[in-house]
C-alpha positions as CSV (number, residue, x, y, z in Angstrom):
1,M,-12.9,-6.5,-13.4
2,N,-10.7,-7.7,-16.3
3,A,-12.6,-5.3,-18.5
4,I,-11.3,-2.2,-16.6
5,N,-8.5,-0.5,-18.6
6,L,-6.3,1.5,-16.2
7,E,-3.5,2.2,-18.7
8,P,-1.0,2.3,-15.8
9,S,1.9,3.4,-18.0
10,S,0.2,6.7,-19.0
11,I,-1.2,7.2,-15.5
12,L,2.2,6.8,-13.8
13,N,4.3,8.7,-16.4
14,G,2.6,11.9,-15.3
15,V,3.9,11.5,-11.7
16,D,6.9,13.5,-10.5
17,W,8.8,10.6,-9.1
18,G,11.5,12.9,-7.8
19,R,8.9,14.6,-5.6
20,V,7.7,11.2,-4.4
21,A,11.2,10.1,-3.5
22,D,11.8,13.4,-1.5
23,E,8.5,13.1,0.4
24,L,9.0,9.4,1.2
25,R,12.4,10.3,2.6
26,E,11.1,13.3,4.6
27,R,7.9,11.8,6.1
28,G,7.5,8.2,5.0
29,N,4.6,8.7,2.6
30,S,3.7,10.5,-0.6
31,C,0.3,11.1,-2.3
32,L,-0.4,10.4,-6.0
33,P,-3.5,12.6,-6.7
34,R,-6.2,11.3,-9.0
35,L,-4.4,8.1,-10.0
36,L,-7.8,6.5,-10.8
37,S,-11.0,8.0,-12.1
38,P,-14.3,7.8,-10.1
39,E,-15.6,5.3,-12.6
40,Q,-12.5,3.1,-12.2
41,C,-12.8,3.3,-8.4
42,Q,-16.4,2.4,-8.5
43,A,-15.8,-0.6,-10.8
44,I,-13.0,-2.0,-8.5
45,A,-15.0,-1.4,-5.3
46,G,-18.0,-3.0,-6.9
47,S,-16.1,-6.2,-7.3
48,Y,-15.9,-6.8,-3.5
49,N,-18.8,-9.2,-3.5
50,N,-17.4,-11.3,-6.3
51,D,-15.9,-14.1,-4.3
52,L,-14.4,-15.8,-7.3
53,L,-11.7,-13.0,-7.4
54,Y,-10.4,-13.7,-3.9
55,R,-8.5,-16.4,-2.0
56,T,-9.6,-15.5,1.5
57,R,-11.6,-13.0,3.6
58,I,-10.3,-11.6,6.9
59,V,-12.7,-10.2,9.6
60,M,-10.4,-7.9,11.4
61,A,-12.0,-8.1,14.9
62,K,-11.3,-11.8,15.1
63,H,-7.6,-11.2,14.9
64,G,-7.4,-8.0,17.0
65,F,-6.6,-5.9,13.8
66,G,-9.4,-3.4,14.4
67,K,-12.9,-3.6,12.9
68,G,-13.9,-4.1,9.3
69,E,-12.8,-6.7,6.8
70,Y,-10.7,-7.3,3.7
71,K,-10.2,-9.9,1.0
72,Y,-7.0,-11.0,-0.6
73,F,-7.1,-11.4,-4.4
74,A,-6.3,-14.9,-5.8
75,Y,-3.9,-15.6,-8.6
76,P,-4.3,-15.0,-11.4
77,L,-4.9,-11.4,-10.4
78,P,-7.5,-9.4,-12.4
79,T,-5.6,-7.9,-15.3
80,A,-6.1,-4.3,-14.1
81,I,-4.7,-5.1,-10.7
82,E,-1.8,-7.1,-12.2
83,D,-0.8,-4.4,-14.6
84,L,-0.9,-1.6,-12.0
85,R,1.1,-3.7,-9.5
86,H,3.9,-4.3,-12.0
87,A,3.9,-0.7,-13.3
88,L,4.1,0.8,-9.8
89,Y,6.9,-1.6,-8.7
90,S,9.0,-0.5,-11.7
91,K,8.6,3.2,-10.6
92,L,9.3,2.5,-6.9
93,V,12.2,0.0,-7.1
94,P,14.8,2.8,-7.7
95,I,13.7,4.4,-4.4
96,A,13.7,1.1,-2.6
97,N,17.3,0.3,-3.8
98,Q,18.4,3.8,-2.8
99,W,17.0,3.1,0.7
100,V,18.8,-0.2,1.1
101,E,22.1,1.4,-0.2
102,Q,21.8,4.2,2.4
103,L,21.2,1.7,5.1
104,K,24.0,-0.6,3.9
105,M,21.6,-3.6,4.0
106,G,23.6,-5.6,1.4
107,T,20.7,-6.4,-0.9
108,R,19.1,-5.1,-4.0
109,Y,15.6,-5.5,-5.5
110,P,15.4,-6.6,-9.1
111,D,14.2,-4.1,-11.7
112,D,11.0,-6.0,-12.5
113,L,8.3,-7.4,-10.2
114,G,8.3,-10.8,-11.8
115,S,11.9,-11.4,-10.7
116,F,11.2,-10.2,-7.2
117,L,8.1,-12.5,-6.9
118,A,10.3,-15.4,-8.1
119,R,12.6,-14.6,-5.1
120,C,9.6,-14.7,-2.8
121,H,8.2,-17.9,-4.2
122,D,11.6,-19.6,-3.8
123,V,11.3,-19.3,0.0
124,G,7.6,-20.3,0.1
125,Q,6.0,-16.9,-0.1
126,L,3.5,-18.0,-2.7
127,R,0.2,-16.3,-1.9
128,P,-0.8,-13.0,-3.5
129,T,-1.1,-10.0,-1.2
130,P,-3.1,-7.3,-3.2
131,L,-6.3,-6.8,-1.3
132,L,-9.6,-4.9,-1.2
133,L,-10.7,-3.5,2.2
134,E,-14.2,-2.6,3.3
135,Y,-15.0,-0.4,6.3
136,S,-18.5,0.5,7.6
137,S,-19.6,2.9,10.4
138,G,-17.5,2.4,13.5
139,D,-14.8,0.4,11.8
140,Y,-11.0,1.2,12.0
141,N,-7.6,-0.4,11.2
142,C,-5.0,-0.6,14.0
143,L,-1.5,0.6,13.3
144,H,0.4,-2.2,11.8
145,Q,3.0,-3.4,9.3
146,D,2.3,-5.7,6.4
147,L,5.1,-8.2,6.7
148,Y,4.4,-11.7,5.3
149,G,7.7,-13.5,5.3
150,E,11.5,-13.3,4.7
151,H,11.3,-11.0,1.6
152,V,9.6,-7.6,2.1
153,F,9.5,-4.8,-0.4
154,P,9.9,-1.6,1.7
155,L,7.1,0.4,-0.1
156,Q,3.4,-0.2,-0.7
157,V,0.5,1.6,-2.1
158,A,-3.1,2.2,-1.0
159,I,-5.8,3.7,-3.3
160,L,-8.9,5.3,-1.9
161,L,-11.9,4.0,-3.9
162,S,-14.7,5.8,-2.1
163,A,-15.5,9.6,-1.9
164,P,-14.9,11.3,1.5
165,E,-17.8,13.3,2.8
166,Q,-20.0,11.6,0.2
167,D,-19.6,7.8,0.6
168,F,-18.2,8.0,4.2
169,H,-17.1,10.3,7.0
170,G,-13.9,10.0,9.1
171,G,-11.6,7.1,8.1
172,Q,-8.4,8.9,7.4
173,F,-5.1,7.2,6.5
174,V,-2.7,7.5,9.5
175,M,1.0,6.8,9.8
176,A,3.2,6.6,12.9
177,M,6.9,6.8,12.6
178,K,9.8,6.5,15.1
179,S,13.5,6.9,14.9
180,G,15.5,6.6,18.1
181,S,13.7,8.5,20.8
182,S,11.8,10.6,18.3
183,S,8.3,9.7,17.1
184,F,5.5,11.5,15.2
185,A,2.2,10.8,13.5
186,D,1.0,11.9,10.1
187,V,-2.6,12.0,8.8
188,V,-2.9,11.8,5.0
189,D,-6.0,13.4,3.5
190,L,-7.0,11.5,0.4
191,Q,-9.7,12.1,-2.2
192,Q,-11.4,9.4,-4.3
193,G,-8.9,7.9,-6.7
194,D,-5.8,9.3,-4.8
195,A,-3.1,6.8,-4.0
196,V,-0.7,7.0,-1.1
197,V,2.8,5.4,-1.3
198,F,4.2,4.7,2.1
199,A,7.0,2.8,4.0
200,V,6.0,-0.7,5.0
201,N,8.3,-1.1,8.0
202,Y,11.3,1.2,7.8
203,R,12.8,4.2,6.0
204,P,16.2,5.8,6.2
205,V,16.5,8.7,8.5
206,V,19.5,10.8,9.6
207,G,20.8,9.7,13.0
208,K,22.7,11.7,15.6
209,R,26.0,11.0,14.0
210,G,24.8,12.1,10.6
211,T,24.6,8.6,9.2
212,S,21.4,6.9,7.9
213,I,19.6,4.7,10.4
214,K,16.3,2.8,10.2
215,G,13.2,4.8,11.1
216,Q,10.3,2.5,12.0
217,A,6.9,3.0,10.3
218,R,3.4,1.7,10.9
219,H,0.1,2.6,9.3
220,G,-3.7,2.4,9.9
221,V,-7.1,4.0,9.3
222,S,-9.0,6.1,11.8
223,R,-12.5,5.3,12.8
224,I,-15.3,5.5,10.2
225,R,-18.0,7.8,11.6
226,A,-20.6,7.0,8.9
227,G,-21.0,5.4,5.5
228,K,-18.8,2.8,3.8
229,R,-15.1,3.1,2.7
230,H,-13.3,0.8,0.2
231,T,-9.6,0.8,-0.4
232,L,-7.4,-1.1,-2.8
233,G,-4.1,-2.2,-1.3
234,L,-1.1,-3.1,-3.4
235,I,1.7,-5.0,-1.6
236,F,4.6,-6.1,-3.7
237,H,5.9,-9.1,-1.8
238,D,3.8,-12.3,-1.6
239,S,2.9,-14.1,1.6
240,K,3.7,-17.5,3.1
């Protein structure tokens, strides 16, 4: 996979990050269309069986997470994954810091991912969290939050590597959000190579008194009706 050149700086510079910030505030997710080419998607998905790249494999049914499986990449990450993770973080950290300021959380995220990961590693969050997920017919992912320790970056990214209606049927990305007594679900339609940026566990929403309060977020994947679906997940905090 190290031979894959994603050129993340040129990919991400074409994104309207103002739009992304607005959509994340309004509904907790935002789509980045055609972030990766079909060839890049196929190359990444094709690495799923190369166990040298991964630190562990999780069979979801064994843990009550749903059905399907995923593998966490090992350090050092493949160059393409490492570069994309760092580049995305640099674009998303202003939004994250705006959120914590609105919620008066008294913390700030550093401008670069390396500094944030050092913060994670100082408290024992040492294991990398980028992952590759594989779903087959009948598989699904329960609604959940990817929390791995004390330090949590509030945004993460999932990139669909397979082609809907060609490689698989069903299997839509789903978000459920709650603020106070109000709750709603959102289904995000993705095409091959599209990325979705979404809230990990909270986002600022306007409360009854006009001030910002924490709205809770969870995400999952609906049942795969047929075929096979691969997804690249980019989480920015490391795990204990």
